[in-house]
VMD Tcl script that draws the C-alpha trace (Angstrom):
set ca {
  {0.00 0.00 0.00}
  {1.12 3.55 -0.60}
  {0.74 6.39 1.85}
  {2.61 8.57 4.29}
  {5.66 6.75 5.70}
  {4.80 7.79 9.25}
  {1.25 6.47 9.00}
  {0.98 2.87 10.21}
  {-1.74 0.54 11.37}
  {-2.45 -2.52 13.46}
  {-5.39 -4.88 13.17}
  {-5.85 -6.44 16.60}
  {-8.16 -9.47 16.39}
  {-9.20 -10.34 19.91}
  {-11.97 -12.18 21.65}
  {-14.46 -9.31 21.69}
  {-13.43 -7.14 18.76}
  {-11.26 -6.72 15.71}
  {-9.77 -3.28 16.29}
  {-8.10 -1.43 13.45}
  {-5.95 1.47 14.65}
  {-4.08 3.75 12.25}
  {-1.73 6.36 13.68}
  {0.53 9.06 12.36}
  {3.51 9.91 14.56}
  {2.04 8.72 17.88}
  {-0.50 6.16 19.13}
  {-2.02 8.87 21.33}
  {-4.22 10.37 18.60}
  {-5.32 7.70 16.08}
  {-6.08 8.78 12.54}
  {-8.47 5.82 12.32}
  {-9.95 3.70 15.10}
  {-12.54 1.17 13.99}
  {-13.94 -1.79 15.91}
  {-15.91 -4.73 14.61}
  {-17.57 -6.49 17.52}
  {-16.82 -10.20 17.95}
  {-17.92 -12.87 20.43}
  {-15.32 -15.53 19.82}
  {-15.65 -16.74 23.40}
  {-19.09 -18.07 22.44}
  {-17.70 -19.79 19.34}
  {-15.24 -22.03 21.22}
  {-16.28 -25.64 21.73}
  {-15.41 -27.90 24.67}
  {-12.11 -28.82 23.04}
  {-11.20 -25.14 22.61}
  {-11.71 -25.30 18.85}
  {-13.03 -22.20 17.13}
  {-16.23 -23.24 15.38}
  {-17.15 -22.13 11.83}
  {-19.34 -19.28 13.07}
  {-16.30 -17.84 14.83}
  {-14.17 -18.11 11.70}
  {-16.96 -16.34 9.79}
  {-16.90 -13.47 12.30}
  {-13.14 -13.07 11.84}
  {-13.37 -13.16 8.03}
  {-16.07 -10.47 8.04}
  {-14.05 -8.29 10.41}
  {-10.83 -8.62 8.39}
  {-12.64 -7.69 5.17}
  {-14.13 -4.60 6.85}
  {-10.76 -3.53 8.28}
  {-9.05 -3.87 4.91}
  {-11.61 -1.66 3.20}
  {-11.02 1.04 5.80}
  {-7.23 0.60 5.72}
  {-7.15 0.95 1.93}
  {-9.13 4.18 2.10}
  {-6.69 5.46 4.73}
  {-3.75 4.54 2.45}
  {-1.57 3.29 5.27}
  {2.03 2.33 4.53}
  {2.29 -0.59 6.98}
  {-0.27 -2.90 8.52}
  {0.29 -5.65 11.06}
  {-2.71 -7.98 11.45}
  {-2.37 -10.06 14.60}
  {-4.55 -12.36 16.66}
  {-4.49 -12.65 20.43}
  {-4.70 -15.79 22.56}
  {-8.30 -16.66 21.67}
  {-7.03 -17.74 18.22}
  {-3.40 -18.43 19.14}
  {-4.37 -20.98 21.79}
  {-7.31 -22.54 19.94}
  {-6.70 -26.22 19.24}
  {-7.38 -25.58 15.54}
  {-5.43 -22.30 15.36}
  {-3.51 -23.13 12.17}
  {-6.66 -24.17 10.33}
  {-8.40 -20.96 11.39}
  {-5.48 -18.78 10.28}
  {-5.22 -20.62 6.96}
  {-8.96 -20.30 6.30}
  {-8.92 -16.58 7.07}
  {-5.90 -16.14 4.79}
  {-7.57 -18.09 1.97}
  {-10.73 -16.00 2.11}
  {-9.26 -12.55 2.83}
  {-5.68 -12.62 1.56}
  {-4.50 -11.70 5.08}
  {-2.55 -14.11 7.23}
  {-2.97 -13.23 10.88}
  {0.17 -13.23 12.96}
  {0.14 -14.80 16.39}
  {2.50 -13.44 19.00}
  {3.94 -15.73 21.69}
  {2.85 -14.74 25.16}
  {6.31 -13.53 26.12}
  {6.39 -11.30 23.04}
  {3.06 -9.80 24.10}
  {4.64 -9.16 27.51}
  {7.62 -7.45 25.88}
  {5.44 -5.20 23.76}
  {3.20 -4.29 26.71}
  {6.30 -3.37 28.70}
  {7.59 -1.13 25.92}
  {4.19 0.54 25.63}
  {4.14 1.21 29.37}
  {7.73 2.50 29.26}
  {6.76 5.02 26.58}
  {3.63 6.02 28.46}
  {5.27 6.67 31.84}
  {8.65 7.81 30.50}
  {12.12 7.36 31.93}
  {11.35 9.19 35.15}
  {9.17 6.25 36.13}
  {12.26 4.18 36.94}
  {12.10 0.38 36.93}
  {8.71 -0.97 35.81}
  {6.77 -4.13 36.63}
  {4.05 -4.58 34.02}
  {1.08 -6.88 34.70}
  {-1.32 -7.71 31.89}
  {-4.37 -9.92 32.45}
  {-5.67 -11.04 29.07}
  {-8.40 -13.45 28.13}
  {-6.27 -16.53 27.64}
  {-3.04 -15.73 29.44}
  {-1.39 -13.45 31.98}
  {1.76 -11.59 30.98}
  {4.42 -10.17 33.29}
  {7.43 -8.05 32.34}
  {9.95 -6.09 34.36}
  {13.02 -4.00 33.74}
  {14.65 -0.57 33.90}
  {15.68 -0.16 30.25}
  {13.97 0.12 26.86}
  {13.68 -3.67 26.79}
  {12.48 -5.73 29.75}
  {14.97 -7.93 31.55}
  {12.22 -10.37 32.50}
  {9.10 -11.63 30.66}
  {6.69 -14.44 31.45}
  {3.36 -15.69 30.11}
  {1.13 -17.93 32.24}
  {-2.14 -19.69 31.30}
  {-4.36 -17.87 33.79}
  {-6.31 -15.39 31.67}
  {-9.82 -14.30 32.63}
  {-11.49 -16.33 29.87}
  {-9.37 -19.40 30.64}
  {-10.27 -19.32 34.32}
  {-13.94 -18.59 33.63}
  {-14.23 -21.63 31.37}
  {-12.28 -23.89 33.71}
  {-14.40 -23.05 36.77}
  {-17.67 -22.24 34.95}
  {-17.73 -18.87 36.73}
  {-20.22 -17.46 34.24}
  {-22.78 -19.85 35.71}
  {-21.55 -19.70 39.30}
  {-23.73 -19.46 42.39}
  {-22.36 -19.02 45.93}
  {-22.30 -22.76 46.65}
  {-20.18 -23.37 43.53}
  {-17.26 -21.26 44.76}
  {-15.39 -23.84 46.83}
  {-12.74 -24.10 44.12}
  {-12.05 -20.36 43.88}
  {-9.62 -20.11 46.77}
  {-7.76 -23.19 45.55}
  {-7.47 -21.70 42.06}
  {-6.16 -18.42 43.46}
  {-3.49 -20.27 45.43}
  {-2.47 -22.05 42.21}
  {-2.19 -18.75 40.30}
  {-0.28 -17.17 43.18}
  {2.16 -20.07 43.45}
  {2.80 -20.17 39.71}
  {3.51 -16.43 39.63}
  {5.86 -16.72 42.61}
  {7.67 -19.60 40.89}
  {7.92 -17.61 37.66}
  {9.44 -14.68 39.55}
  {12.02 -16.84 41.33}
  {15.43 -15.19 41.11}
  {13.91 -11.92 39.87}
  {13.66 -8.90 42.18}
  {10.62 -6.70 41.46}
  {10.16 -5.16 44.91}
  {11.51 -1.72 43.99}
  {9.66 -1.39 40.71}
  {6.73 0.79 39.75}
  {3.81 -1.63 39.41}
  {1.67 -1.01 36.35}
  {-1.52 -2.75 35.26}
  {-2.18 -2.92 31.52}
  {-5.20 -4.41 29.75}
  {-8.96 -3.93 29.85}
  {-9.22 -6.18 32.90}
  {-7.16 -3.83 35.06}
  {-8.84 -0.73 33.60}
  {-12.32 -2.04 34.30}
  {-11.48 -3.30 37.79}
  {-9.96 0.08 38.65}
  {-13.14 1.84 37.49}
  {-15.26 -0.60 39.49}
  {-13.16 0.20 42.56}
  {-13.64 3.95 42.17}
  {-11.16 5.22 39.56}
  {-12.25 8.06 37.29}
  {-14.24 7.04 34.18}
  {-12.49 6.61 30.82}
  {-14.35 9.50 29.17}
  {-12.35 11.92 31.32}
  {-9.30 11.08 29.20}
  {-6.17 8.94 29.36}
  {-4.08 11.42 31.36}
  {-6.21 11.20 34.51}
  {-4.18 9.16 37.04}
  {-5.87 5.87 37.86}
  {-4.92 3.04 40.18}
  {-6.27 -0.22 41.56}
  {-5.79 -0.85 45.27}
  {-5.67 -4.37 46.63}
  {-7.97 -3.57 49.56}
  {-10.67 -2.24 47.21}
  {-10.30 -5.23 44.90}
  {-10.69 -7.64 47.80}
  {-13.87 -5.88 48.80}
  {-15.38 -6.44 45.37}
  {-14.51 -10.11 44.81}
  {-17.16 -11.58 47.15}
  {-19.74 -9.14 45.77}
  {-18.99 -10.17 42.19}
  {-19.14 -13.83 43.16}
  {-22.71 -13.41 44.44}
  {-23.97 -11.50 41.40}
  {-25.51 -13.03 38.29}
  {-23.80 -11.99 35.08}
  {-26.51 -9.50 33.94}
  {-26.18 -7.59 37.21}
  {-22.38 -7.46 36.91}
  {-22.85 -5.87 33.48}
  {-24.61 -2.90 35.11}
  {-21.70 -2.10 37.42}
  {-19.40 0.89 36.75}
  {-16.63 -0.06 34.36}
  {-17.85 -3.61 33.62}
  {-18.82 -3.84 29.96}
  {-21.62 -6.20 28.99}
  {-19.47 -8.52 26.91}
  {-16.81 -8.81 29.64}
  {-19.21 -9.31 32.54}
  {-18.90 -13.10 32.44}
  {-15.14 -12.83 32.92}
  {-15.14 -10.06 35.53}
  {-14.97 -12.36 38.56}
  {-12.13 -14.41 37.09}
  {-10.29 -11.22 36.15}
  {-10.61 -9.95 39.71}
  {-9.36 -13.24 41.15}
  {-6.31 -13.26 38.88}
  {-5.54 -9.58 39.47}
  {-5.60 -10.15 43.24}
  {-3.32 -13.18 42.97}
  {-0.87 -11.20 40.82}
  {-0.75 -8.29 43.25}
  {-0.23 -10.55 46.26}
  {2.42 -12.66 44.51}
  {4.39 -9.60 43.40}
  {3.98 -7.84 46.75}
  {2.10 -4.72 45.66}
  {-0.89 -3.17 47.41}
  {-1.54 -0.85 44.46}
  {-0.94 -0.83 40.72}
  {-1.14 2.22 38.48}
  {-3.23 1.87 35.36}
  {-1.61 2.25 31.94}
  {-4.01 2.80 29.03}
  {-1.49 1.32 26.57}
  {-0.61 -2.34 26.11}
  {0.44 -4.82 23.39}
  {-1.35 -3.07 20.53}
  {0.33 0.26 21.30}
  {3.66 -1.53 21.67}
  {3.25 -2.82 18.12}
  {2.33 0.62 16.84}
  {5.42 2.11 18.49}
  {7.55 -0.58 16.85}
  {6.04 0.19 13.45}
  {6.75 3.86 13.99}
  {10.37 2.99 14.75}
  {10.25 4.29 18.32}
  {13.66 3.12 19.47}
  {14.17 0.19 17.07}
  {14.82 0.94 13.41}
  {15.48 -2.73 12.74}
  {12.43 -4.06 14.58}
  {10.89 -7.00 12.70}
  {7.45 -5.34 12.80}
  {8.67 -2.43 10.72}
  {8.31 -4.59 7.61}
  {5.07 -4.04 5.74}
  {2.68 -6.93 6.34}
}
mol new
graphics top color blue
foreach p $ca { graphics top sphere $p radius 0.5 }
foreach p [lrange $ca 0 end-1] q [lrange $ca 1 end] { graphics top cylinder $p $q radius 0.2 }
display resetview
């Protein structure tokens, strides 16, 4: 595609949307931001295979994004899929089918690469005065952790404890109070795995940062300022507030959760699992509060495409 060399785009195909973002110079003010709503969580079968109706949703979304991208005349486009496709048992078949029907082959990023990109996005957002960063990212399929005090993290990990993963494993979308005997056990498992992953890595003097929609929505639920007030409003999630909400979420049916501040309708099913994982992460890393970063993996990719610090970054090639 032709276009301005500083105008780049990312197509982020996730569980709940395919989000096309085109920027010029900085991810802060997108030239184009277009979402096609998806519900791929409902298209996964018991074996974690994406059923044909899910593939059809992705194909439709990719076609729509390409029409918009062509009109924008962007010079680089990275189409990537998150863990809902990456970790599907038929991931390669899904990617091949989408490529056959749209001409676009979705990239899948390893979990540790997602952690690296989220770290770099947070580093750009907070700047060098922030000092060493610990970045926590609760996704749908996995949890990513990254830490460091340079442009690149010195530590990255990806663990299979995402909000969607935990919701499916414990059937939390259908939970009632008497079904919650396994919640504490699951939290201990998440905590212990995080502690084991951090073994030999010191993160006690870092600035703890929560990326991802899960942290943003939990912070809003716990009293942080709403998103419409802008990205520069300081927001944080405190462990004490989070602990106060977990038993309340566990007693609520999903439709009632969807009416709470910050909890979007399509993420309401996963809100309890997200809260459980966020608490386990904060306890395991030893932080009573995490600051909220509005940027994550997608913005890390956009920064790479713009050449922010890495002229030879592999993502700078036109997809």
